All heavy atoms as a GROMACS GRO file, in nm:
protein
  624
    1MET      N    1  -0.875  11.580  11.153
    1MET     CA    2  -0.846  11.617  11.016
    1MET      C    3  -0.975  11.609  10.935
    1MET      O    4  -1.046  11.511  10.941
    1MET     CB    5  -0.740  11.524  10.957
    1MET     CG    6  -0.716  11.550  10.812
    1MET     SD    7  -0.606  11.434  10.729
    1MET     CE    8  -0.458  11.457  10.818
    2LEU      N    9  -1.000  11.711  10.861
    2LEU     CA   10  -1.114  11.714  10.771
    2LEU      C   11  -1.067  11.668  10.633
    2LEU      O   12  -0.968  11.717  10.581
    2LEU     CB   13  -1.169  11.857  10.760
    2LEU     CG   14  -1.280  11.879  10.658
    2LEU    CD1   15  -1.404  11.799  10.694
    2LEU    CD2   16  -1.312  12.028  10.649
    3ILE      N   17  -1.134  11.572  10.576
    3ILE     CA   18  -1.100  11.521  10.443
    3ILE      C   19  -1.216  11.552  10.349
    3ILE      O   20  -1.330  11.515  10.376
    3ILE     CB   21  -1.071  11.370  10.446
    3ILE    CG1   22  -0.953  11.344  10.539
    3ILE    CG2   23  -1.044  11.318  10.305
    3ILE    CD1   24  -0.924  11.198  10.562
    4LEU      N   25  -1.185  11.621  10.240
    4LEU     CA   26  -1.286  11.662  10.143
    4LEU      C   27  -1.247  11.612  10.005
    4LEU      O   28  -1.131  11.597   9.974
    4LEU     CB   29  -1.296  11.814  10.138
    4LEU     CG   30  -1.335  11.884  10.267
    4LEU    CD1   31  -1.321  12.034  10.251
    4LEU    CD2   32  -1.478  11.848  10.305
    5THR      N   33  -1.345  11.593   9.922
    5THR     CA   34  -1.322  11.563   9.781
    5THR      C   35  -1.358  11.688   9.701
    5THR      O   36  -1.466  11.745   9.719
    5THR     CB   37  -1.412  11.445   9.736
    5THR    OG1   38  -1.380  11.333   9.818
    5THR    CG2   39  -1.388  11.411   9.591
    6ARG      N   40  -1.269  11.732   9.616
    6ARG     CA   41  -1.290  11.850   9.534
    6ARG      C   42  -1.251  11.818   9.391
    6ARG      O   43  -1.160  11.740   9.366
    6ARG     CB   44  -1.204  11.968   9.581
    6ARG     CG   45  -1.226  12.012   9.724
    6ARG     CD   46  -1.343  12.106   9.742
    6ARG     NE   47  -1.470  12.035   9.736
    6ARG     CZ   48  -1.587  12.090   9.717
    6ARG    NH1   49  -1.598  12.219   9.699
    6ARG    NH2   50  -1.696  12.020   9.713
    7LYS      N   51  -1.316  11.882   9.298
    7LYS     CA   52  -1.284  11.871   9.157
    7LYS      C   53  -1.211  11.997   9.113
    7LYS      O   54  -1.213  12.098   9.183
    7LYS     CB   55  -1.411  11.853   9.074
    7LYS     CG   56  -1.484  11.724   9.103
    7LYS     CD   57  -1.612  11.716   9.022
    7LYS     CE   58  -1.688  11.590   9.059
    7LYS     NZ   59  -1.819  11.585   8.994
    8ARG      N   60  -1.152  11.992   8.995
    8ARG     CA   61  -1.082  12.108   8.941
    8ARG      C   62  -1.178  12.227   8.939
    8ARG      O   63  -1.293  12.216   8.899
    8ARG     CB   64  -1.034  12.079   8.800
    8ARG     CG   65  -0.951  12.188   8.741
    8ARG     CD   66  -0.898  12.146   8.604
    8ARG     NE   67  -0.838  12.258   8.538
    8ARG     CZ   68  -0.903  12.346   8.462
    8ARG    NH1   69  -1.031  12.330   8.438
    8ARG    NH2   70  -0.840  12.447   8.407
    9GLY      N   71  -1.128  12.341   8.990
    9GLY     CA   72  -1.208  12.463   8.992
    9GLY      C   73  -1.289  12.481   9.120
    9GLY      O   74  -1.338  12.589   9.146
   10GLU      N   75  -1.305  12.374   9.198
   10GLU     CA   76  -1.379  12.386   9.324
   10GLU      C   77  -1.286  12.437   9.433
   10GLU      O   78  -1.164  12.422   9.426
   10GLU     CB   79  -1.440  12.251   9.364
   10GLU     CG   80  -1.548  12.207   9.267
   10GLU     CD   81  -1.612  12.075   9.307
   10GLU    OE1   82  -1.545  11.990   9.370
   10GLU    OE2   83  -1.730  12.058   9.273
   11ALA      N   84  -1.345  12.496   9.536
   11ALA     CA   85  -1.265  12.561   9.640
   11ALA      C   86  -1.306  12.516   9.778
   11ALA      O   87  -1.411  12.455   9.798
   11ALA     CB   88  -1.280  12.713   9.628
   12ILE      N   89  -1.220  12.549   9.872
   12ILE     CA   90  -1.243  12.526  10.015
   12ILE      C   91  -1.219  12.660  10.084
   12ILE      O   92  -1.125  12.731  10.050
   12ILE     CB   93  -1.145  12.420  10.070
   12ILE    CG1   94  -1.164  12.287   9.999
   12ILE    CG2   95  -1.158  12.406  10.222
   12ILE    CD1   96  -1.050  12.190  10.023
   13ARG      N   97  -1.302  12.695  10.180
   13ARG     CA   98  -1.284  12.818  10.257
   13ARG      C   99  -1.240  12.784  10.398
   13ARG      O  100  -1.293  12.694  10.461
   13ARG     CB  101  -1.416  12.895  10.267
   13ARG     CG  102  -1.455  12.966  10.143
   13ARG     CD  103  -1.385  13.098  10.138
   13ARG     NE  104  -1.432  13.173  10.023
   13ARG     CZ  105  -1.396  13.297  10.002
   13ARG    NH1  106  -1.317  13.358  10.086
   13ARG    NH2  107  -1.438  13.360   9.896
   14ILE      N  108  -1.144  12.861  10.447
   14ILE     CA  109  -1.103  12.854  10.587
   14ILE      C  110  -1.129  12.992  10.643
   14ILE      O  111  -1.058  13.088  10.611
   14ILE     CB  112  -0.955  12.813  10.602
   14ILE    CG1  113  -0.932  12.677  10.537
   14ILE    CG2  114  -0.915  12.813  10.748
   14ILE    CD1  115  -0.788  12.634  10.532
   15GLY      N  116  -1.231  13.003  10.722
   15GLY     CA  117  -1.273  13.134  10.770
   15GLY      C  118  -1.317  13.220  10.653
   15GLY      O  119  -1.355  13.170  10.547
   16GLU      N  120  -1.310  13.351  10.672
   16GLU     CA  121  -1.352  13.443  10.567
   16GLU      C  122  -1.236  13.488  10.480
   16GLU      O  123  -1.257  13.541  10.371
   16GLU     CB  124  -1.421  13.564  10.628
   16GLU     CG  125  -1.554  13.527  10.691
   16GLU     CD  126  -1.638  13.649  10.722
   16GLU    OE1  127  -1.616  13.754  10.662
   16GLU    OE2  128  -1.726  13.636  10.808
   17GLN      N  129  -1.112  13.467  10.525
   17GLN     CA  130  -0.998  13.525  10.455
   17GLN      C  131  -0.915  13.427  10.374
   17GLN      O  132  -0.829  13.469  10.299
   17GLN     CB  133  -0.907  13.596  10.556
   17GLN     CG  134  -0.975  13.713  10.624
   17GLN     CD  135  -0.880  13.785  10.715
   17GLN    OE1  136  -0.795  13.724  10.779
   17GLN    NE2  137  -0.890  13.916  10.720
   18ILE      N  138  -0.938  13.298  10.389
   18ILE     CA  139  -0.855  13.200  10.319
   18ILE      C  140  -0.941  13.115  10.226
   18ILE      O  141  -1.042  13.058  10.268
   18ILE     CB  142  -0.779  13.110  10.419
   18ILE    CG1  143  -0.690  13.197  10.509
   18ILE    CG2  144  -0.696  13.006  10.345
   18ILE    CD1  145  -0.628  13.123  10.624
   19ARG      N  146  -0.897  13.108  10.102
   19ARG     CA  147  -0.967  13.030  10.000
   19ARG      C  148  -0.864  12.942   9.930
   19ARG      O  149  -0.761  12.990   9.882
   19ARG     CB  150  -1.034  13.122   9.899
   19ARG     CG  151  -1.114  13.050   9.794
   19ARG     CD  152  -1.192  13.152   9.710
   19ARG     NE  153  -1.272  13.084   9.611
   19ARG     CZ  154  -1.250  13.090   9.480
   19ARG    NH1  155  -1.152  13.164   9.433
   19ARG    NH2  156  -1.326  13.025   9.395
   20ILE      N  157  -0.890  12.812   9.925
   20ILE     CA  158  -0.801  12.716   9.860
   20ILE      C  159  -0.876  12.659   9.739
   20ILE      O  160  -0.987  12.607   9.753
   20ILE     CB  161  -0.760  12.603   9.956
   20ILE    CG1  162  -0.689  12.664  10.077
   20ILE    CG2  163  -0.672  12.501   9.885
   20ILE    CD1  164  -0.663  12.566  10.189
   21VAL      N  165  -0.814  12.670   9.621
   21VAL     CA  166  -0.878  12.630   9.497
   21VAL      C  167  -0.796  12.520   9.430
   21VAL      O  168  -0.674  12.532   9.418
   21VAL     CB  169  -0.891  12.749   9.399
   21VAL    CG1  170  -0.962  12.708   9.272
   21VAL    CG2  171  -0.962  12.865   9.466
   22VAL      N  172  -0.863  12.413   9.387
   22VAL     CA  173  -0.797  12.310   9.307
   22VAL      C  174  -0.785  12.366   9.166
   22VAL      O  175  -0.885  12.393   9.101
   22VAL     CB  176  -0.877  12.178   9.308
   22VAL    CG1  177  -0.811  12.075   9.218
   22VAL    CG2  178  -0.892  12.125   9.450
   23THR      N  179  -0.661  12.386   9.117
   23THR     CA  180  -0.643  12.446   8.985
   23THR      C  181  -0.611  12.343   8.877
   23THR      O  182  -0.639  12.365   8.760
   23THR     CB  183  -0.532  12.553   8.986
   23THR    OG1  184  -0.409  12.492   9.023
   23THR    CG2  185  -0.568  12.665   9.081
   24ARG      N  186  -0.550  12.231   8.917
   24ARG     CA  187  -0.517  12.130   8.817
   24ARG      C  188  -0.496  11.995   8.885
   24ARG      O  189  -0.446  11.988   8.996
   24ARG     CB  190  -0.390  12.169   8.743
   24ARG     CG  191  -0.358  12.077   8.626
   24ARG     CD  192  -0.252  12.132   8.535
   24ARG     NE  193  -0.125  12.143   8.604
   24ARG     CZ  194  -0.022  12.215   8.561
   24ARG    NH1  195  -0.032  12.284   8.450
   24ARG    NH2  196   0.090  12.219   8.628
   25ILE      N  197  -0.532  11.889   8.816
   25ILE     CA  198  -0.511  11.753   8.864
   25ILE      C  199  -0.443  11.677   8.750
   25ILE      O  200  -0.498  11.664   8.642
   25ILE     CB  201  -0.644  11.685   8.901
   25ILE    CG1  202  -0.718  11.765   9.008
   25ILE    CG2  203  -0.618  11.542   8.948
   25ILE    CD1  204  -0.860  11.719   9.035
   26ASP      N  205  -0.321  11.629   8.775
   26ASP     CA  206  -0.244  11.552   8.678
   26ASP      C  207  -0.188  11.427   8.746
   26ASP      O  208  -0.113  11.439   8.843
   26ASP     CB  209  -0.126  11.632   8.623
   26ASP     CG  210  -0.169  11.748   8.536
   26ASP    OD1  211  -0.265  11.733   8.460
   26ASP    OD2  212  -0.103  11.853   8.544
   27ASN      N  213  -0.223  11.311   8.695
   27ASN     CA  214  -0.172  11.185   8.750
   27ASN      C  215  -0.183  11.184   8.902
   27ASN      O  216  -0.291  11.186   8.956
   27ASN     CB  217  -0.030  11.158   8.702
   27ASN     CG  218  -0.023  11.144   8.551
   27ASN    OD1  219  -0.113  11.089   8.490
   27ASN    ND2  220   0.082  11.196   8.491
   28ASN      N  221  -0.069  11.184   8.972
   28ASN     CA  222  -0.070  11.178   9.119
   28ASN      C  223  -0.046  11.314   9.183
   28ASN      O  224  -0.012  11.321   9.300
   28ASN     CB  225   0.037  11.080   9.169
   28ASN     CG  226  -0.002  10.937   9.144
   28ASN    OD1  227  -0.119  10.906   9.130
   28ASN    ND2  228   0.096  10.849   9.138
   29GLN      N  229  -0.063  11.422   9.109
   29GLN     CA  230  -0.039  11.554   9.164
   29GLN      C  231  -0.164  11.641   9.154
   29GLN      O  232  -0.238  11.633   9.057
   29GLN     CB  233   0.074  11.625   9.090
   29GLN     CG  234   0.211  11.570   9.121
   29GLN     CD  235   0.319  11.658   9.062
   29GLN    OE1  236   0.297  11.725   8.961
   29GLN    NE2  237   0.434  11.658   9.124
   30VAL      N  238  -0.182  11.722   9.256
   30VAL     CA  239  -0.291  11.819   9.258
   30VAL      C  240  -0.226  11.956   9.274
   30VAL      O  241  -0.144  11.976   9.363
   30VAL     CB  242  -0.389  11.793   9.375
   30VAL    CG1  243  -0.494  11.901   9.382
   30VAL    CG2  244  -0.452  11.656   9.361
   31ARG      N  245  -0.262  12.050   9.189
   31ARG     CA  246  -0.211  12.185   9.203
   31ARG      C  247  -0.321  12.268   9.267
   31ARG      O  248  -0.437  12.263   9.224
   31ARG     CB  249  -0.174  12.244   9.067
   31ARG     CG  250  -0.122  12.388   9.081
   31ARG     CD  251  -0.058  12.434   8.958
   31ARG     NE  252   0.070  12.364   8.947
   31ARG     CZ  253   0.167  12.403   8.867
   31ARG    NH1  254   0.152  12.507   8.790
   31ARG    NH2  255   0.279  12.336   8.863
   32ILE      N  256  -0.283  12.341   9.372
   32ILE     CA  257  -0.380  12.423   9.442
   32ILE      C  258  -0.335  12.569   9.442
   32ILE      O  259  -0.216  12.598   9.435
   32ILE     CB  260  -0.405  12.375   9.587
   32ILE    CG1  261  -0.276  12.379   9.668
   32ILE    CG2  262  -0.466  12.237   9.588
   32ILE    CD1  263  -0.295  12.350   9.815
   33GLY      N  264  -0.431  12.656   9.448
   33GLY     CA  265  -0.405  12.798   9.465
   33GLY      C  266  -0.459  12.840   9.601
   33GLY      O  267  -0.562  12.791   9.645
   34ILE      N  268  -0.386  12.930   9.668
   34ILE     CA  269  -0.426  12.975   9.800
   34ILE      C  270  -0.441  13.126   9.798
   34ILE      O  271  -0.346  13.197   9.766
   34ILE     CB  272  -0.324  12.932   9.907
   34ILE    CG1  273  -0.307  12.781   9.906
   34ILE    CG2  274  -0.368  12.983  10.045
   34ILE    CD1  275  -0.192  12.730   9.989
   35GLU      N  276  -0.559  13.174   9.828
   35GLU     CA  277  -0.585  13.317   9.841
   35GLU      C  278  -0.595  13.348   9.990
   35GLU      O  279  -0.677  13.288  10.060
   35GLU     CB  280  -0.715  13.355   9.772
   35GLU     CG  281  -0.715  13.327   9.623
   35GLU     CD  282  -0.853  13.344   9.561
   35GLU    OE1  283  -0.947  13.384   9.634
   35GLU    OE2  284  -0.866  13.318   9.441
   36SER      N  285  -0.508  13.439  10.037
   36SER     CA  286  -0.507  13.474  10.179
   36SER      C  287  -0.449  13.613  10.197
   36SER      O  288  -0.388  13.667  10.104
   36SER     CB  289  -0.426  13.372  10.258
   36SER     OG  290  -0.289  13.384  10.225
   37PRO      N  291  -0.462  13.670  10.316
   37PRO     CA  292  -0.400  13.800  10.342
   37PRO      C  293  -0.249  13.791  10.324
   37PRO      O  294  -0.187  13.689  10.356
   37PRO     CB  295  -0.436  13.828  10.488
   37PRO     CG  296  -0.555  13.742  10.517
   37PRO     CD  297  -0.539  13.622  10.430
   38ALA      N  298  -0.189  13.898  10.272
   38ALA     CA  299  -0.045  13.900  10.245
   38ALA      C  300   0.037  13.878  10.371
   38ALA      O  301   0.147  13.821  10.366
   38ALA     CB  302  -0.006  14.032  10.179
   39GLU      N  303  -0.013  13.920  10.486
   39GLU     CA  304   0.064  13.907  10.610
   39GLU      C  305   0.064  13.765  10.666
   39GLU      O  306   0.134  13.735  10.762
   39GLU     CB  307   0.016  14.006  10.716
   39GLU     CG  308  -0.126  13.985  10.764
   39GLU     CD  309  -0.231  14.058  10.680
   39GLU    OE1  310  -0.199  14.116  10.576
   39GLU    OE2  311  -0.347  14.056  10.722
   40LEU      N  312  -0.012  13.676  10.606
   40LEU     CA  313  -0.017  13.538  10.652
   40LEU      C  314   0.087  13.456  10.575
   40LEU      O  315   0.082  13.446  10.453
   40LEU     CB  316  -0.157  13.479  10.628
   40LEU     CG  317  -0.178  13.335  10.670
   40LEU    CD1  318  -0.163  13.321  10.821
   40LEU    CD2  319  -0.314  13.288  10.626
   41ALA      N  320   0.184  13.401  10.648
   41ALA     CA  321   0.288  13.321  10.585
   41ALA      C  322   0.230  13.185  10.544
   41ALA      O  323   0.165  13.119  10.624
   41ALA     CB  324   0.405  13.301  10.680
   42ILE      N  325   0.256  13.147  10.420
   42ILE     CA  326   0.214  13.016  10.371
   42ILE      C  327   0.338  12.945  10.321
   42ILE      O  328   0.405  12.994  10.229
   42ILE     CB  329   0.110  13.028  10.258
   42ILE    CG1  330  -0.014  13.100  10.311
   42ILE    CG2  331   0.074  12.890  10.203
   42ILE    CD1  332  -0.117  13.129  10.205
   43LEU      N  333   0.372  12.833  10.384
   43LEU     CA  334   0.493  12.759  10.349
   43LEU      C  335   0.460  12.613  10.322
   43LEU      O  336   0.370  12.557  10.384
   43LEU     CB  337   0.594  12.764  10.465
   43LEU     CG  338   0.642  12.901  10.510
   43LEU    CD1  339   0.725  12.887  10.636
   43LEU    CD2  340   0.723  12.967  10.400
   44ARG      N  341   0.536  12.552  10.231
   44ARG     CA  342   0.527  12.407  10.216
   44ARG      C  343   0.574  12.346  10.348
   44ARG      O  344   0.659  12.402  10.417
   44ARG     CB  345   0.617  12.359  10.103
   44ARG     CG  346   0.575  12.410   9.967
   44ARG     CD  347   0.662  12.351   9.860
   44ARG     NE  348   0.800  12.345   9.900
   44ARG     CZ  349   0.903  12.376   9.823
   44ARG    NH1  350   0.884  12.414   9.700
   44ARG    NH2  351   1.026  12.368   9.869
   45GLU      N  352   0.520  12.232  10.383
   45GLU     CA  353   0.550  12.172  10.513
   45GLU      C  354   0.700  12.148  10.532
   45GLU      O  355   0.754  12.172  10.640
   45GLU     CB  356   0.473  12.042  10.532
   45GLU     CG  357   0.492  11.986  10.672
   45GLU     CD  358   0.399  11.870  10.703
   45GLU    OE1  359   0.354  11.803  10.608
   45GLU    OE2  360   0.373  11.849  10.821
   46GLU      N  361   0.770  12.101  10.429
   46GLU     CA  362   0.912  12.073  10.444
   46GLU      C  363   0.993  12.200  10.471
   46GLU      O  364   1.090  12.199  10.547
   46GLU     CB  365   0.968  11.996  10.324
   46GLU     CG  366   0.960  12.066  10.191
   46GLU     CD  367   0.830  12.045  10.116
   46GLU    OE1  368   0.728  12.002  10.174
   46GLU    OE2  369   0.830  12.072   9.995
   47ILE      N  370   0.951  12.312  10.413
   47ILE     CA  371   1.017  12.440  10.440
   47ILE      C  372   0.985  12.485  10.582
   47ILE      O  373   1.073  12.530  10.656
   47ILE     CB  374   0.974  12.548  10.338
   47ILE    CG1  375   1.006  12.504  10.196
   47ILE    CG2  376   1.035  12.682  10.371
   47ILE    CD1  377   1.152  12.487  10.166
   48PHE      N  378   0.860  12.473  10.622
   48PHE     CA  379   0.819  12.509  10.758
   48PHE      C  380   0.901  12.431  10.861
   48PHE      O  381   0.950  12.488  10.959
   48PHE     CB  382   0.669  12.480  10.776
   48PHE     CG  383   0.619  12.506  10.914
   48PHE    CD1  384   0.581  12.633  10.954
   48PHE    CD2  385   0.610  12.402  11.006
   48PHE    CE1  386   0.535  12.657  11.082
   48PHE    CE2  387   0.565  12.425  11.135
   48PHE     CZ  388   0.527  12.553  11.173
   49GLU      N  389   0.917  12.300  10.839
   49GLU     CA  390   0.993  12.217  10.934
   49GLU      C  391   1.140  12.258  10.938
   49GLU      O  392   1.202  12.258  11.044
   49GLU     CB  393   0.978  12.070  10.900
   49GLU     CG  394   0.840  12.015  10.931
   49GLU     CD  395   0.801  12.028  11.078
   49GLU    OE1  396   0.889  12.013  11.166
   49GLU    OE2  397   0.684  12.054  11.106
   50THR      N  398   1.198  12.291  10.823
   50THR     CA  399   1.337  12.335  10.819
   50THR      C  400   1.354  12.464  10.899
   50THR      O  401   1.447  12.476  10.979
   50THR     CB  402   1.384  12.356  10.673
   50THR    OG1  403   1.374  12.232  10.604
   50THR    CG2  404   1.526  12.408  10.667
   51VAL      N  405   1.267  12.559  10.878
   51VAL     CA  406   1.273  12.686  10.951
   51VAL      C  407   1.255  12.661  11.101
   51VAL      O  408   1.328  12.717  11.184
   51VAL     CB  409   1.166  12.785  10.899
   51VAL    CG1  410   1.153  12.906  10.989
   51VAL    CG2  411   1.198  12.826  10.756
   52ARG      N  412   1.161  12.575  11.137
   52ARG     CA  413   1.137  12.544  11.279
   52ARG      C  414   1.261  12.484  11.344
   52ARG      O  415   1.302  12.525  11.452
   52ARG     CB  416   1.019  12.448  11.292
   52ARG     CG  417   0.976  12.422  11.437
   52ARG     CD  418   0.864  12.318  11.444
   52ARG     NE  419   0.904  12.190  11.390
   52ARG     CZ  420   0.981  12.101  11.454
   52ARG    NH1  421   1.028  12.128  11.572
   52ARG    NH2  422   1.011  11.986  11.397
   53ARG      N  423   1.326  12.387  11.275
   53ARG     CA  424   1.448  12.324  11.330
   53ARG      C  425   1.561  12.425  11.344
   53ARG      O  426   1.631  12.427  11.446
   53ARG     CB  427   1.493  12.209  11.240
   53ARG     CG  428   1.420  12.080  11.266
   53ARG     CD  429   1.489  11.962  11.198
   53ARG     NE  430   1.510  11.982  11.056
   53ARG     CZ  431   1.424  11.956  10.961
   53ARG    NH1  432   1.305  11.908  10.991
   53ARG    NH2  433   1.453  11.977  10.834
   54GLU      N  434   1.578  12.510  11.243
   54GLU     CA  435   1.685  12.610  11.250
   54GLU      C  436   1.659  12.711  11.362
   54GLU      O  437   1.753  12.753  11.430
   54GLU     CB  438   1.701  12.680  11.116
   54GLU     CG  439   1.763  12.588  11.012
   54GLU     CD  440   1.780  12.653  10.876
   54GLU    OE1  441   1.746  12.774  10.860
   54GLU    OE2  442   1.826  12.583  10.785
   55ASN      N  443   1.534  12.747  11.383
   55ASN     CA  444   1.501  12.837  11.494
   55ASN      C  445   1.531  12.772  11.628
   55ASN      O  446   1.582  12.836  11.720
   55ASN     CB  447   1.355  12.880  11.487
   55ASN     CG  448   1.330  12.983  11.380
   55ASN    OD1  449   1.423  13.048  11.332
   55ASN    ND2  450   1.205  12.997  11.340
   56GLN      N  451   1.499  12.644  11.641
   56GLN     CA  452   1.530  12.573  11.765
   56GLN      C  453   1.680  12.567  11.789
   56GLN      O  454   1.727  12.586  11.901
   56GLN     CB  455   1.472  12.430  11.763
   56GLN     CG  456   1.323  12.425  11.781
   56GLN     CD  457   1.268  12.284  11.770
   56GLN    OE1  458   1.327  12.197  11.706
   56GLN    NE2  459   1.153  12.263  11.830
   57MET      N  460   1.757  12.541  11.683
   57MET     CA  461   1.903  12.537  11.697
   57MET      C  462   1.958  12.674  11.738
   57MET      O  463   2.046  12.683  11.822
   57MET     CB  464   1.968  12.490  11.567
   57MET     CG  465   1.948  12.342  11.540
   57MET     SD  466   2.007  12.285  11.378
   57MET     CE  467   2.158  12.370  11.355
   58ALA      N  468   1.904  12.780  11.679
   58ALA     CA  469   1.950  12.915  11.711
   58ALA      C  470   1.921  12.949  11.857
   58ALA      O  471   2.002  13.015  11.922
   58ALA     CB  472   1.883  13.016  11.619
   59ARG      N  473   1.809  12.900  11.908
   59ARG     CA  474   1.774  12.927  12.049
   59ARG      C  475   1.866  12.852  12.145
   59ARG      O  476   1.882  12.891  12.259
   59ARG     CB  477   1.631  12.888  12.078
   59ARG     CG  478   1.533  12.997  12.042
   59ARG     CD  479   1.396  12.956  12.080
   59ARG     NE  480   1.351  12.879  11.962
   59ARG     CZ  481   1.236  12.819  11.950
   59ARG    NH1  482   1.151  12.821  12.046
   59ARG    NH2  483   1.203  12.757  11.840
   60SER      N  484   1.927  12.744  12.098
   60SER     CA  485   2.011  12.663  12.187
   60SER      C  486   2.155  12.714  12.194
   60SER      O  487   2.235  12.662  12.271
   60SER     CB  488   2.010  12.516  12.141
   60SER     OG  489   2.077  12.503  12.018
   61VAL      N  490   2.190  12.816  12.116
   61VAL     CA  491   2.324  12.872  12.118
   61VAL      C  492   2.339  12.958  12.243
   61VAL      O  493   2.255  13.041  12.274
   61VAL     CB  494   2.349  12.957  11.991
   61VAL    CG1  495   2.481  13.031  12.001
   61VAL    CG2  496   2.345  12.869  11.868
   62SER      N  497   2.449  12.934  12.316
   62SER     CA  498   2.472  13.012  12.438
   62SER      C  499   2.533  13.147  12.404
   62SER      O  500   2.587  13.167  12.295
   62SER     CB  501   2.566  12.936  12.532
   62SER     OG  502   2.697  12.933  12.478
   63LEU      N  503   2.526  13.239  12.496
   63LEU     CA  504   2.583  13.372  12.474
   63LEU      C  505   2.733  13.364  12.455
   63LEU      O  506   2.791  13.439  12.376
   63LEU     CB  507   2.548  13.465  12.590
   63LEU     CG  508   2.401  13.505  12.600
   63LEU    CD1  509   2.377  13.591  12.724
   63LEU    CD2  510   2.356  13.577  12.475
   64SER      N  511   2.802  13.272  12.525
   64SER     CA  512   2.947  13.260  12.508
   64SER      C  513   2.980  13.208  12.368
   64SER      O  514   3.078  13.251  12.307
   64SER     CB  515   3.008  13.169  12.616
   64SER     OG  516   2.956  13.038  12.606
   65GLN      N  517   2.898  13.116  12.314
   65GLN     CA  518   2.920  13.069  12.177
   65GLN      C  519   2.902  13.183  12.078
   65GLN      O  520   2.978  13.197  11.982
   65GLN     CB  521   2.824  12.956  12.143
   65GLN     CG  522   2.854  12.825  12.213
   65GLN     CD  523   2.743  12.723  12.187
   65GLN    OE1  524   2.626  12.752  12.207
   65GLN    NE2  525   2.784  12.604  12.144
   66LEU      N  526   2.801  13.265  12.100
   66LEU     CA  527   2.777  13.378  12.013
   66LEU      C  528   2.892  13.478  12.021
   66LEU      O  529   2.939  13.528  11.918
   66LEU     CB  530   2.644  13.446  12.050
   66LEU     CG  531   2.606  13.568  11.968
   66LEU    CD1  532   2.597  13.534  11.820
   66LEU    CD2  533   2.475  13.626  12.019
   67ALA      N  534   2.940  13.507  12.141
   67ALA     CA  535   3.052  13.600  12.159
   67ALA      C  536   3.177  13.547  12.089
   67ALA      O  537   3.248  13.623  12.022
   67ALA     CB  538   3.079  13.622  12.307
   68ASP      N  539   3.205  13.416  12.103
   68ASP     CA  540   3.320  13.356  12.034
   68ASP      C  541   3.307  13.371  11.884
   68ASP      O  542   3.403  13.405  11.815
   68ASP     CB  543   3.334  13.208  12.071
   68ASP     CG  544   3.377  13.186  12.215
   68ASP    OD1  545   3.426  13.283  12.279
   68ASP    OD2  546   3.361  13.072  12.264
   69PHE      N  547   3.189  13.345  11.832
   69PHE     CA  548   3.165  13.357  11.688
   69PHE      C  549   3.188  13.500  11.641
   69PHE      O  550   3.255  13.524  11.540
   69PHE     CB  551   3.022  13.312  11.654
   69PHE     CG  552   2.984  13.339  11.512
   69PHE    CD1  553   3.030  13.258  11.410
   69PHE    CD2  554   2.903  13.446  11.480
   69PHE    CE1  555   2.996  13.283  11.278
   69PHE    CE2  556   2.868  13.473  11.348
   69PHE     CZ  557   2.915  13.390  11.247
   70LEU      N  558   3.135  13.597  11.714
   70LEU     CA  559   3.150  13.737  11.676
   70LEU      C  560   3.295  13.781  11.684
   70LEU      O  561   3.342  13.857  11.598
   70LEU     CB  562   3.060  13.826  11.762
   70LEU     CG  563   2.910  13.807  11.739
   70LEU    CD1  564   2.831  13.889  11.840
   70LEU    CD2  565   2.872  13.843  11.597
   71ASP      N  566   3.369  13.733  11.784
   71ASP     CA  567   3.512  13.765  11.794
   71ASP      C  568   3.589  13.710  11.675
   71ASP      O  569   3.673  13.779  11.617
   71ASP     CB  570   3.572  13.710  11.924
   71ASP     CG  571   3.532  13.791  12.047
   71ASP    OD1  572   3.489  13.907  12.029
   71ASP    OD2  573   3.544  13.737  12.158
   72ARG      N  574   3.560  13.586  11.638
   72ARG     CA  575   3.628  13.526  11.522
   72ARG      C  576   3.593  13.602  11.394
   72ARG      O  577   3.679  13.625  11.309
   72ARG     CB  578   3.589  13.378  11.507
   72ARG     CG  579   3.655  13.287  11.608
   72ARG     CD  580   3.641  13.141  11.570
   72ARG     NE  581   3.504  13.101  11.539
   72ARG     CZ  582   3.417  13.054  11.628
   72ARG    NH1  583   3.452  13.039  11.754
   72ARG    NH2  584   3.295  13.020  11.591
   73LYS      N  585   3.469  13.641  11.382
   73LYS     CA  586   3.423  13.716  11.264
   73LYS      C  587   3.493  13.852  11.256
   73LYS      O  588   3.533  13.895  11.148
   73LYS     CB  589   3.271  13.734  11.273
   73LYS     CG  590   3.206  13.782  11.150
   73LYS     CD  591   3.167  13.666  11.064
   73LYS     CE  592   3.074  13.715  10.958
   73LYS     NZ  593   3.075  13.633  10.842
   74LYS      N  594   3.508  13.918  11.370
   74LYS     CA  595   3.570  14.050  11.373
   74LYS      C  596   3.718  14.042  11.338
   74LYS      O  597   3.772  14.131  11.273
   74LYS     CB  598   3.555  14.109  11.514
   74LYS     CG  599   3.600  14.252  11.523
   74LYS     CD  600   3.601  14.313  11.662
   74LYS     CE  601   3.499  14.262  11.758
   74LYS     NZ  602   3.504  14.324  11.889
   75ASN      N  603   3.786  13.933  11.377
   75ASN     CA  604   3.929  13.918  11.355
   75ASN      C  605   3.964  13.853  11.221
   75ASN      O  606   4.082  13.835  11.191
   75ASN     CB  607   3.991  13.837  11.469
   75ASN     CG  608   3.980  13.910  11.601
   75ASN    OD1  609   3.986  14.033  11.605
   75ASN    ND2  610   3.962  13.836  11.709
   76THR      N  611   3.865  13.821  11.142
   76THR     CA  612   3.890  13.761  11.010
   76THR      C  613   3.891  13.871  10.905
   76THR      O  614   3.797  13.950  10.897
   76THR     CB  615   3.778  13.660  10.977
   76THR    OG1  616   3.773  13.561  11.079
   76THR    CG2  617   3.804  13.593  10.843
   77PRO      N  618   4.002  13.878  10.826
   77PRO     CA  619   4.010  13.984  10.724
   77PRO      C  620   3.911  13.968  10.612
   77PRO      O  621   3.861  13.872  10.577
   77PRO     CB  622   4.151  13.975  10.671
   77PRO     CG  623   4.211  13.851  10.726
   77PRO     CD  624   4.119  13.798  10.831
   0.00000   0.00000   0.00000
């Protein structure tokens, strides 16, 4: 892990396409801005972990469970 000290308005570069800027510092919070290509997904860690867990759960569903679900869905008015 790289640990850096930055002041408001200073930036960090990751490669040529990603720029992280400290935009505000208040009490125990730091607000940052991230400039990156639009196709690069940027998520807060807690959202990333939620998506990862849900993807793992979806992969663990068997085809018979999926078929049962679709049958129930089809027969529900």
